[in-house]
N, C-alpha and C positions, 0 to 999 in steps of 0.2 A: 371147485377144481382142486385136484391134488397135485402139490408141487413138491419136488425133492431137490434140494440144492446142496451140493457137496463142494466145499471149498478146498483150498490147499492143493489146487492142481490135480485133484482126483477126477473131477468132472461134474457136470450138471445135468440133471434129469428133470424135465418138465413134462407132466402128463396133464393134457387138457382136452377139451373137445376137438377132436380132429387133429391134434398136434402131438406127436411124441418125438422128443429129441433125447438122445443119450450119446453125447459127443464130449471128448475131452475139452476141459476148459481150463487153460493154464495162464498164470499171470504173465504178462510180456516180460521179456528179460531187457529191461531198459538199461541204457548205457550207465556204468559206475562212474562216482565222482573220480577225477583224475588227480593224480599226485603231481608235486612240481616236476619231478623228472619226466613223467609222462607228458606234461604240457611242454617241456623243453623238446621232447622226442618229436611230438605233432608238429610244434613250430618249426623245427628244423626240416620236416619233411615238406612242409607248406613253403617254406623259402627256398627249397632246392639244396640244402646243405648236406650233400652226400657224405662228407667226411664225419661230420658230426652224428648223422643217422648211423653210420657204420660203426662209430665207437659206442654209440648207445645200444645197439644190438649186440655188440661183443660183450659188453658188461652186463646186459641183461641175460645172456646166456651163463655167465660166470657167477653173477651175484643174485639173479632172479629178484632184482629190485623193482622192475617195471614189467608191464605186459606189452609185448611188442604188438599184440593185436588189439590194443585199446582203442576205443572210439570217443569222439568228443560227443557233447550232449545232443547234437544232432544225428548221432549215428554214424558218422564219417570216420572210418579207419584211416590209418596212415596210407595204405594203398589207394584208398578212394580219394584222398587229398592229392596224391601224386597223379592220379589220372585226371582228376578236375584241373590241375595245373599243366596237364599235358607234358609232364616231365618224364621221359622215357628212361633216363638214366636212373632216376629214383625208382621207377617202377621196377626196372630189372634188378636192382639192388635189393629191394625189398622181397621180390619173389626169389632170388638166389638165397638170400639170408634166412628164409624159412618162414616169412609172414604168411599167414592164412589168406588167400584170396577172397573167400566167400562170394559175394556177388560182384566182385571186381570186373568180370567179364562182362556182365550186363551193364555195369556202370560205364565201362570203356565203350560199349556199343552206343549207349545213351549219350556219351559224350562225343562220339564219332572220332574216336582216337584210334586210328587204324593200326599204327604200330604196336600199341598196348593190346588190341584185339589179336593180333598175330602172336604176340609173346603168351598171352593168357591162354589162347587155344593150344598152343604147344605144351603148355604146362599141364593143362587139363587132360591132354591125351597122354601125359606121362603118368600122372598120379591116379587117373580114374581106373577103376576096375569094373568089369561087366557086373551088372547086378546091383551096384551101389550107386547112390545118388551122386550128381554132381556137386561141385562147391557151392553154387548159388541155390541148390536145393536143400542144402543143409541149414541155411539161415532161417532164424525164427520167423514164422510167417506174420507175427504181430508187429516186428519192427522192420521188416524187409521193405524196401522200396518198391519191389515188383511182387505181383502175385505169382501163385505157384504155377499157373498156366502159361507164363511168359518164358519162352525159350529164346536162345540167342537169335535163331533165324526170324522168329516172330517180331522180336524187339527191333532187329535190323530192317525188317520190312516195315515196321511202324515209322521208323525214321526215314525211310525211303533212301537209304544210303547204297548206292550202286556198288561201290567198291567193297564194303563189308559184305554184302549180299553175295557177291561173286566169289569172296574168299570163302565164305561157308558153303555155298552150293558146290565149288570145286572140291571142297573136303568131302562132300558127300552127305551134308546135313539135310535132315527131312523135316518136312512140315506136316504136323497132324491135320488131316482133312477132316472138317466138321462134318458131324452126322446131320441127317436130315432133321428139320425141327419136329417132325412127327414121328421119329425113329423110335422103336420100342424094343431095342436091343437091351441086353442085360446091363451093359455099361451105362448107357443113357439113364435106365430106370435107377440104378444104384446112385449115380450122380445127382439126379433130380431129388431123389429121397434124402440124400445127405445134405444138400445145399442147392437149392434151386436157383438161387441168385448167382452164385458161383458159376453154376452150369450155364447159365445164361450169359453171363458176363465173358465166360471163355469162348462161347460161340462168336460173341461179338469181336473179341480180340483176334481169334482167328481169321474171321472174314476182314477184319481190317489189314491183317497181314496179307491175305489172298488178293486184296484190292490194291496193293502197293504197285505203282506203275513200273518201277525198277524190278520187282520180282516177276512180274508178267513179262516184261521184256527178256528176262533172263531165261526163264524157265519154259516159255511157251513158244512152239513153233508157229503159231497163228495168234499172235497178240491181239490183233483186231476181233477175231471170233471169240477168243477168251474174254475180252472185255464185254463184248455183247452178252455172252451167256452169263457173266458174273454179275453184271447190271440187272439182268432180268431176274436172276435168283435173288439179288437183294431186294428188288421190288417186291417179290412174293414174300420175302421175309418180313418186310416192313408192314405188310397187311396181316401176316400171319401172327406177328409178335408187335402188337401196336405199343408196348411198353418201351421198345427200342426203335421205334419208327424213325425218329430223327436221326439216329446213328446210321441205320441202314441206308435212309435216303441221301445222307452225306457221302456215304461210301459209293452209292449208285452215281451220283454226280462226279465223283472222282473217276469212276471207271469210264463213264461217258466222255469227260474231258480227256482222258488218255487216249481213247480212239480218235478223237477229234485232233490231238496234238500229232498223233502218228500220221493222220491224213494231211495235216498241215505241211508235213515234210516232203509230199510228192511234188515233183519238179518238172513233170512232163505228162502229157496225155497219155503215153504208153504206159507209164507206171500207174496212172489212176485207171486206166482200162483193166491193167492186170489185176489190180486189187478189187474193183467192182465186178468184174466178170469171173472171178475164181469160182469154180464149181468143183468139189472134189469127185463129183459123181460122173461129170461129162467134161472133156477138155474143151477150150475155146480156142478157135483158129482166127487169125486175122482175115478179115473180109466176110466173116459170117455175121449174121445180126446178132448183136449185143443181147445177152441174156440178163445181165445186170443182177446176177444171183446174190451176190454180196449185199447189193443195195436193197433188194427186196427183203434180206434177212434182217437188215437194219431197220425196215419199216415195221416187220413184225415184232421186233424187240424194242419198238418205240424210241429208237436212237434219234430224236429230234434234232439235235445239234449236229449230229453227224450228217444227217441228210440234208440239213439247210446250210452246209458249208458251202463256201462260194466256189471252191474247186468243183464240187458235184453239181451245183446249180449251173455253173458255166458249161459243163459237158451236157447236162440234160438239156439245157436251152439250145445248144447246137443240134443235138438230135432231134428235138421237138420241131424246129423249123427247116429240118432237112427237105430238100426239094423246092424250097422257096428261097433262094438266094436273095439276100438284101431286103427281105421283107420287114425286119425290125428296124431298118434305117430309112424305111419310106415315111412320107408325112401321113398324118391321120386319115385325111381324106382319101388317099391312095389306098390306104389299108382297108377302109370301108368299102371302096369300089371293089377290091379283089375279093373280100369277103362276100359281098353281095352276088358276085358272079358264081361263086361256089354254091351258096345258098339256093339260087334260083335254078341252077342246072344240076343240082346234086343227083336227080333220077337218072340223068345222062350219064354221070360217072358210075352209078350203080349198074346200069345196063351195059356199059363198056366193059366193066370188070366181069360181068356175068358171061358175056359172049367171049372175050379174049383177055382172061386174067393174068396170062403169062406175057403179054406184050408191054412194051414201054408205055403205051398210053393207058393200058389197064392197071399198071402198077402205080399210077399217080394216087390213087385212092388209098394205097397202102402207106403213103407217107404219114407220120403221126399227126401233124397238124391238119391236113387235109382230111384225114380219117375222122378227127374229132369234129371238124366242122359239118362233115356229112352226116355223122350220127346225131348231132346237135340239131341239124336242120330237119332230119327225119323226125326227131322227137317234137319239135315245134309244129310240124305238119300233123302229128297225131293229136296234140292239144288243140290245134284248130279244127280238126274233125270233131272232137268232143265238145268244142264251142258250138259247132253247127247243130249237133245233135241236141244239145241243151236248149238251143234257141228254136227248136222245131223247124229248121230251115227248110225241109221237104215239104211241110204243109204250106209255108209262106210261098215257097217255090210254085206249088200248085195254084195258089191263089194268084200270083202274079202272072202266071200263064193262062188264067181265065178258067180253070178247072172249078166250076160252081156247083157241082153236084153235091147237094147237101146230104144225100143219102150215103155218099162215101166219105165226105169230109167229117160228117157227124158221128160216124162209127166210133165206139169206145171200146168194145171188147172183141176179141177175136182178130185183132189186127196182126199181120206178119210183120217181121223185122224190115225195116226200110233199107235203102241202098247205103246210107251212111252208117247204120248200125252193122251192116255186113262188112263194111270197111273197117269199123272199130275191131269186129272180130278178127279180121286177118292181121291187124296190127298187134292185137293181144296175143294171137297165135305166135307172132314174130318174137314178141318179148318173153313169152314162155320158153321158146326154143333157144333164146339168148341165155336165159338164166340157167336152163338145163345144161348147156354146153359149159358155162362157167363152173357150175358144181362138178361136173365131170372132170374138168381139167385142174381145178385148184382143190377139190375135195370139199366135204361139207363143213368141216371145222374152220378152214380159212374163209369159206363163204360166209359163214355166220359171224366172223370177227368184224365185217364191215356192216356198220349199221345202216348204211344206205340200201344195203341188200334186203333188209327187214321191211323197208318201205315198197321195194319192188315186189318182194313176195306177197305182202298184204295187197297191194295194188292188183296183181295178177289174180290172186284168189278171189277178191271181190268181183272182178270181172268175170271169172268162171262161174261164180255163184249166180251172177245176174243172168248169164246166158242159160244156165240150167233152169233157173226159175221162170225166165221168159218162155223157154220151151215148154215147161210143164204148165205154164198158165195158158199158153196158146192152145195146147191139145184139151185142157179142160174147158176153156171158153168155147172152142169150136163145138164140143160135145153138147154144151149147154145151148149154144145157137141153134144146132140141129133139132133139139127138142123144143125150144121156144125160140122163134126167130126174133122176137121182140128184145131179147136179152142183149143183143149186140149194140143196141141204143142207150143201154142202161147207164146213166151217169155215175161217176166215181163217188158221188156222195151217198149213193145207195149201194156201194159194194160193201162185202165184209172187211173188217178192220185188218185182218191177216191174209187178205188175197194174195196169192203168189205174185201177181203183177206189181201190187203195191209194195211188197217186200223187195222185188227185184229193182223197183225205181229208187228206193232208199238206199239200197246197196250200191247202185249205180252212181248216186251222188256222192256217197263216201268215197268210191274209187276214183271219181274225178278230183277230189280233194287231194288225194294221195298222188294222182298224177301230176297236178300242178306243183305240188311240193318238191317233187322230184327235180323241178327245174332249179331250185336253190343249189343243188349239187354242182351246177355248171358254173355257178359263181366262184368257184375255187380258182378258176383260170384268171380271174380279174383281180389286181392288186388292191382295189379299193372295196370291192364287194366281198372278197374273200375273207378278210379279218371279221367282217359282219356275220357271214355265215358261220364261222367258227365260234363266235360269241353267241349266236343263237343256239348252237349245239350245246354249249356249257350251260346256258340259261335253262334249256330243257331239263338238264340233270338237276338243277337247283330247283326247278318247279316240282319234279317228281319227289325230291326229298322234302320239300315244304308240304306237299299234300298228305304226307303221312301224319303230321302234327295237326294239319287243318282238318283232315277228316276225323280225327280222333275227337277234336273239340267239336265238331259238327254232330257227329253221332251222340255225344254226351247231351248236348242240349236238345236234340231232336227227340231222344227218349224221354227227357223230362217234360217238354211241352206236350208231346203226345199223350203221356199218362195224365197230364193237367186238363187237357181240353178236348178229350176225344168224345166225351158225352155231349157237349155242346155243339161240336161239329157234327155229330151225327143228327142232331136235331135239324140243322140246317139242311143236311142232305135230304131228310125226310121231306122238308118243305119243297126243295128243288124237284124232287121227283113226286110231285103230286099236282093234281088239277082240281080246280073248284067248279062245281056244276052251276047252272043258273039259280038253283035252290039254295045255294051256299053250302052244299055238301062237298067235302074234300074226299078225293079218290086217289090211290096210289097210281103212279104211271111208270112205264119202262122207260121213257125218254125224259131227259131234263127239261122242266118247264121255264125257259129262258124269258118267256113273255110275262108271266105272273110273278116269278120267283128269281129274277135274275141276280139279286144281291145274294141270296142264299146259295145260288148255283156258283158264285164266284167265291165264297168263303169257305164252304163246307170241305173242299180239298186241301185246305192249308195245312191242318194239323189232325186229320182224321185218322191217320195211321202213320207207320214209321216211316215209309218211303216218301209220302207226300210231306211230312214234316221236315225230312232231310232236303227234299227239293225247295221247300218254301225258304229254309234257312239258307241254302246255298244262293239262291236268287236275291236273298236279303243282303248279300254282300255287295250286290250291285244295284242296290236301291229299289228292287221290285216289289217288295213285301214291306208294307208300313204297319202303323199301329191300328189301322182300321180293320185289320184281320182278326183283331182280338174283340170286335164289337159283334159278339155272337148272341144268338137267341137263348135267352134264360140265363146267361152268365151272371155270376154274382160279383160284387165289388172286390170282394177278398180274392176270389179266383182270378179276376182280371188283373188285379195288382200284382200277384205273383206271377202271372203270365208276362206281363210288360216288364216286371224286374229281371226275369230270366232273358227275355229277349234283348233287353238293354245290355245285360252283361255279355251275352253273346257277341252283340255288336262291337262293344268295347274290345273284347279279347281277339275277335277274328278280324274284324274290319279295320281297327285301329293298330292293333299290335302286330298281329301275324302278316297282314298284307304289307304293312310298312317293313316288316322283316323280310319278306319276299323281295320287295324292291331293293333293300340293302344288300341281299345276297346276290342278286343279278347285277347289281352296280359293281360288286367286289369282283364277280367273274368277268365282267367286261373290263375292269381295270387290270386284272392279271393277263388277260388276253392282250390288252393293249400294251402291256409291258413288253410281252414277248411276241408281239404281233407278227414281226418278220420271220421269226423262226416257226411259229404255228402255221402262218400262211404257206411258207415255203414246203413245210411238211405235207400239208394237205394237198397242195398243188402237185408235189411229186407223186403222191399216190395217184392222183388223176392222170398224170403224165404216163406213169407205168402201165396203167390199164389200157394205154394205146400203143405201147412199145412192143408188148408181149404178142403172142400168136392168138390174140383174141379174134372173134369173127370180123371179117373186114367188112362185109355188107350190113347196113342197119336194118332193123325191122321197118316194114315187112318183106324186104327183099332177101333177107336171109333164109326164108324158108322155100325159096324157089330154087331149082337145081342150076348149076352152072357147069361150063365146060371143064373146069378143073375137076369137079366131081365126078364127071363121066371118065375123065382121063385116068383119075385115081382107081375108080371103080373097075375099070378094065385093065389096069396094070400097065397103062401106057404113059404114066407120069414118070419124069426123070427122076430116079431114087438118089437121094442124098449119098455122096461119095462115102461118108462116114459109116453108112450101114454096110458098104461093100468092103471096107477095109478089113484086112486080116487082123487076128488077134495079136499078132507080133506088132504091127503098126499102131494098133491102139494102145498097146503098153508103152510104145516108145513115145506116143503123144501125151499119155498121162504123165511119164517121167519128165518130158519137156514142160508140160504144165506145172508139175510140182516144183521143178528147178526154177522156172521163170518166177513163179510166186515166192519161192524161198529167197531168191535173190533180191526182189523188190523189197520184200519184209525186212531182210537183214539190212538193207541200205536204209530204210525208214526208221528203223530202230537205232541204227549207228547215229544218223543225223539227230534224232530226238535226244539221245543221251548226250551227244556233243553240245546241243543247244542248252540242255539243263546245266552242264557243267559251266558253260560259258556265262550263263545267267547268274550261276552262284558265284563265279569269280568276278562278276561286275558289281557285286554288292559292296557299299563302302566299307573299308576295314580301317579303323582308326589305329589300330595296333601297329600296322606297317609304318604310319607316319612316326610314332614314337621311336620305333626301332631305327628309322632313318636319322633321326636326331641322335640317338645313340651311336650310331656309326660315324657321323660327323665328329662327336665329341671324342670318340675313340681314335679317330685319324688325328685330330688336333693334339691329342695326349701323346701319340707316337712321335709327331714332329717335336714337340717341346722336349721329350726325353732324349731325342738325337741332338738337339742342341745342347742341352746340358751335358751329355756325355761328351761331346767334342770339346767342350771347355773344362773337361777334367774334373767334374763333379761325379760323385759317387751315386749311381742310379740302380744299384743292385737290388735294393729293396722294392723297386717299382715293377710293376708287370707289364712287360713289354710285349708279351704275346698273347693279348686280348683276342678271343675268338670273334669272328665275324658274326654279326647279327642278321639273322636271315628271317624274313617275314613268314607269316603262315602259309601264304599262297605259294611262296618260293619252296617252302618245305614240302607242300603236297606235290608240287611239280617235280623236284627233285626225287622224291620217294617213287613217283610213277615212272619217271624216266629210267631210274636205276633198277627197278624191279620189273621192267618190260610190261607194264600195265596196258592192256588191250580192251578196247570197248567191244567185246564180242560176247555172244551168249555162251552158255555152259556147253561144253563139247561133250556130245553123248557118243556111245559106242558106235552108233550108225554113223554119226559125222566123222569119227575117227577113221573108219573103213573107207568112207567116200573120200577124204582127204589123201589117204594112202593109195588109194585106187586111181585118183586124178593126177598123181605124181607123173610128170612126163619123163620118159626114159631119155637119159642123156646119150648122145651119139658115142663118145668114148668113155662109157661108164664103167667104173672099176668093177671087176667081177665080185669082189667082196661086198661092195656097196649093193649091187644088184642083188646078190644073194640076201642081204639083209632087209632090203625092201620086199622082196618076195616072201621071205619067212615072216615078217610081220604082217603082211596082208593075209598069209595063211593062218596065223595065229588068231588074228581078228575075226576071220571068217569062220573059225572053227565052231562046231555047235557046242563043244564042251565049254568054251569060254563064254558064249551067249547064255547057255544054260546056268552057268556059275554066276553071271551077273544077274540074271532073273531071280535066282534062288536068294542071293544076297540082297537085292533091292526090296524083295517081297517079305523075306522073314526077318530082316533086320532093319531097325530104325535107329537113327542116331541123331542127337540134337546138334552136335558141332562136326560129326564126320571124323575123318582121318586125313593125315598129310598124304598127298599122292604124287610128289615130285621130289626129285633127289636133293634139291636146295632145302626144302622145308624139312626133309628127314635129316639132313645135316644139322640144321639149326636146332632141331628137337634133341639130337644126340648131344650136342655140345651144351645145351641148357641142362639136360639130365646129368651129365658128368659134372657140370659146375655146381649144381645142387648137392650132388653126392659128396663132393669133395668139400664144399663149405660145411655140410653137416658133420663130416668126419673131423674137420679141424676144430669146429666148435665144441663137439662132444668130448674130443681127447685133450682139450686144453684144461689144465688143473686150475681150480679156482683159487685165488689169492684172498684169504680171509684175514690175513694179519693186519689189523689197524688199517682198514680200508677208508675209513671215514676221517682217520686222524689228520691227513694233510689236506683234505677237502676244505676249501673256504666256506665260511657260514653261508648257510642257505638264504636267499632273499626272502624278505616278508611277502607272504601271498596275499596279505589283505592290501591290494592296490586298488586305487580308483578306477584304473583303467587297464586295458590290455597294453597300451603304448608304455606305460611306466613300467610294467613287468618286463617287457621286452628291453627297455633302457637299462635296468637294474642287471638283467641277464648278460647284456653286451658288456657292461662296465666290469662285471665280475670276471668275465673271460678275459678282458684286455688286461687286468691286473695279473692274472695268473700267467699270461703269455709272456711276460718279461722274464721269467725264469726258465723258459724253453731254450733248447739249443736249435741254432739255425745253421743251415749249410750256406756256404758261399763258393763262388767259383775261384779256383786257385789262379788261374790265369784266363784273361779274357781271350787268348788266342789257343788255349789248350783245347784238343779235341778228345782227350780221355781223362777221366776222373783220376785224382791223386788220393792216397790214402789220407785218413784223418784219424786223430785220436778218439778212441771210443771210450764211454764210460763203462766201468765194470758192470756186466750183466746186460748191457746194451746189444741187441740183436741188429747186424747191420740190415738197412732196408734194401729191398730188391726193386729196382726201376727198370723200365723198358724204354729204350730210346724209340721216338716216334719215327725215326728215319730209317730204323731197322725193324720191320714188321716181323720177321722171323727170328725165332730165338735158336741160340746155339749153346751147348754146354761148354763153359769155360772155367778156368780156375779162378778162385777168388782173388781179386786185385787188392793191392795194399789199401789201407784205409785212407781216405782223402784228407787233405789238410782243413783245419777249420775255416769255415766260410764266414764272411762278414754278416753281422746280425741284420735282419730285415726289420723294416718298420711295420708296426702293427697297422692294420686297416680294419674297418669296422666290417661287420657281417653283410654279406650281400644277397640280396633277395631275388630269386629267380621264379618267375610265374610259370614258364614252361622252358623245355630244353629245345633249343634250335639246332638243326643238323650242322655237322662240321663243315667247314670251308671246302669249296671245291679243289679237286686236285690232291688232297691229302690221303695218303695211304694209311689205313688203320685196321687193326684186329680187334674183333669183339673179346670180351673178357673169358666168354666160355671157350673161344678157340685157343687163346694163349694158355688157359689153364689145362686145357686138353693136351696141348703140345709138351707143357712142362710135366704133365704126368706121364707121357710116354718116355720123356727124356730120364726121368727118375727110375722108371722101370728098366732102362738100359744101363743105368750106372748107379753105384752106390756111394756117391761122393756127397750125398746130402742135397739140401735145396740148391737149385740152379741159381747161379749169379749172372746177370745178363749184363753185357757190355754197354756202358752208358756214354753216349757221345753228346756233347752239348756245345752250340755255338750261339753266341750272343746275336749274331747277325743272320741266324738261320730263320726262315719263315715257318719252319715245321713246327707244329705245336706238340711238346712233349706229353706223353701220357703215362699213366702209372700202370703197373703190372697187376694182373688180376689177384696175385698173391697178397696185395695190400688189402683185399677184401677179406683175407683169411688169416694172415700172419700179423700179429701184433709187434711192431718194431720198437716198442718202448720197454723201459724197465718197469718193474712192478711199482716202482715209486711214482714214476711218470702216469702210470695207469690210474692211480688213484687222484690224479689232478683233475680238476674240473675240465669239461669239455670246452675246447676252443672254438670259436666261430669261424666259419669259412672265410679265407682271406683272398683268395684269387681262384680264377677258373683252373689253373694248372695244378693248384692242390686237390682239386676235387678228383676223386678216383671213381671213374664211370665205366659202365659197360656201354659201348656203341653197337647198336644193331645196325651194321653197315655191311655192304658187300665187301668181300675180300679184296676187290681190285679198286675200292676207294670211291669217293664222289667224283664225278666227272667235273 
């Protein structure tokens, strides 16, 4: 083998037998070791210290001393840490300050962090250019958490997150449809040649996304039909790709369970009938015989759990016993009496239907249960006739009647068919007609899918062959008797071995066996015998699989024994076919001589040829062949030893090993059936029930071959034609629309209930985090009370944080987000749905002319062919992994984010770096060789506390003052810009005098936040992007420099103050202070955040 290996990221080329690879092979870019400043940066992000993170990013832009896109040893960047902590403020800060998102969108979807998903989707739409890869596609494939084939929509479908899926689908995100496993297009061939494993895994990921219940509920107009078809496709894939069989079978079970869960949401018989009778081809009207089209489709797709559901079984049971009120509640004895009446007088019901099929009395036989009993009674009568024929009842009857003419009773050849045999012929003709009608009605493919039809076909074929051979034998024997009258008394022992009548009798015996086996099919109706019948079917499959191995072993040993013993068995055969004269002479004979050579006649067949050897070994499995078969004439001891050794080896392998293996296989099959016996039995019983619900022939054989009055009425056109055939085209179209609307309404209700149930089950899961937050809330409340007591007693509490934010649990966060964003459990609205919604809007009596004009104009635009053609072109020619924003609110958020990012970049780029003695005033760096991360964090905190004593603090001049007073500023200090939370809108004002010095506040340790909780209800806030956008507009209108906002603060006010978005961008400290070490976060009020909340605040 010739191998060529190139290192250094150039590539690897391997040439071997049947394998040629020439692909790039780069060394993975693993995370680099972190500096101390980068560790502080990542720790601040994980703790939720937005102020420190903001300062780190500013210094990084000026001094280039850290990489803001650095990652820890596990490959988690700062943005990944913020997403894992569900800290929206930190996520927005990092995005606005220019941190590369990489695969942050996929991380947010994987963490099911909905707010971050919305933010990152807006960011991707801003920065992405057509033809270029998305941010997550630029990540190194060797270190990425997700493979290249994972898109946001696929990952959201894997997580089965309804909310994220709806966001992506509303934006127009598309899902790549997997090609057929046997597809031979250029794309599939190229991907298979490049990497067959990745191609196979990508197909599994795509089908895992398609099998998501939430995706099916959102994107399919008929979720039940989609689940049926997808489960059947996954079943075929499981057999086509056995390497991924387990994955496909799990997805198939998931689709089946989704259909069952939707069915579980039906609350009335009307809803259930609408679902089960839905047929896109023909409408169903109330009062008509139920077609149960969707139920038949479920049986075709083998949706056993769907068919065996209690709702469907209850409906089918009510239909099955229709016409027999109270039958199921009767005692067993009364049930037996009623059944006996129907069985005994079933010919009367048949003749009544033949004479007057449209009358009330004649329609009794059309009831499903009565129809089943009548057909079963007819089949039992057919078996009784076969029993009479096999027992020669006609001959016995003649003897009982005293007919003792030996000339007639002793006749063997040339006999005509008896009366019972003619009756069998009539029955067989009826069964053949019944099977022909079934093939004509259902089609050949569906007919062959039922294994019981094979038994019926084989039985009918054998009977037809019997009648043909009997007819041929009758004419042949009649001709022989005419030539030689003595031939009619010739016994069967003197007949030819292949006489047509003997062949016919053999086929007739086999047909009787198949006729009796068909009776097992009727056991499906019984709850006790039904599981046994299903187990028998599974065991037959096991026996067929077992016989492949058994036959192979049998054939191998038969070949060996035949080759070893053929000569000695031939000697025995010659002795058998020889006679000895009185003089002791041996002469060959055409007939075996059982009198003189009975032992040779019994032994020579054992191993004389390959066929006889196989038969001997087969019957040896049942003990019919022993070691005496090796006591042959002239055999030598060595040959006999090898023959017995081979026979013993065969007995050990086939009798001991393989037969016990067969027993174990059948036991396993029975255990599997027993585990799901209820589902399997109900599925088999439903198939039997449906065969009597549809328009199958009402009369059983042999009555079905005789004409009826309904047949004559239909033949002469006198039968009442169904109204549906006379309806006009317009009426049919209206009925089709009503059918589709009725089904769509039921399906939408079922989907809505299903999704609500899933959300309730998710909310009912125990959440320990809420318990901790509740304790935090109680501690905060007690702290407020303590601060009030101290304040009333004249103590200085200015350094304490009185405006602590309310801690909200995760479930409350989700509820508030959905409430404020008008979250609805509805499918994705298509263009047709939008037209239908506008069309169904009822006109108001006193509707304003302008409103009416808008409604009519919107309907005209939606119905325009140009709009529809444009939608078709866009949907076909353009694919998108994330789509685009399609509503005013999302577009406004995207614009604000884009302007905030642009302004932040401009501020950071225009700021001049201060390189004069930057490290001179910085305290010594802590030693990094620590025994644990806890010590490193402790030293980091102590260092910041020491440096915080030299900082200036702001105090309130007067507790009752509502406006800030000027204070003395250090030379070179830039006044900070703050926004009062009570005044969300900003106005341009003149700079106010500097406020007076405030009392120093006490230091507090750094606070660690795992995630960001929403703001309390009732607070009006603006997002940072909105404030920044308004400030930029005010600057364009005036040349007075940076806007100064009015600051109003009240100690007793419950409004939480927030900082301006300028604090993200402007540095309010002198250059000397900028060189000071970063201070840890002190309180929530000091954290500059971007709150992604509606402009009207939380309710």
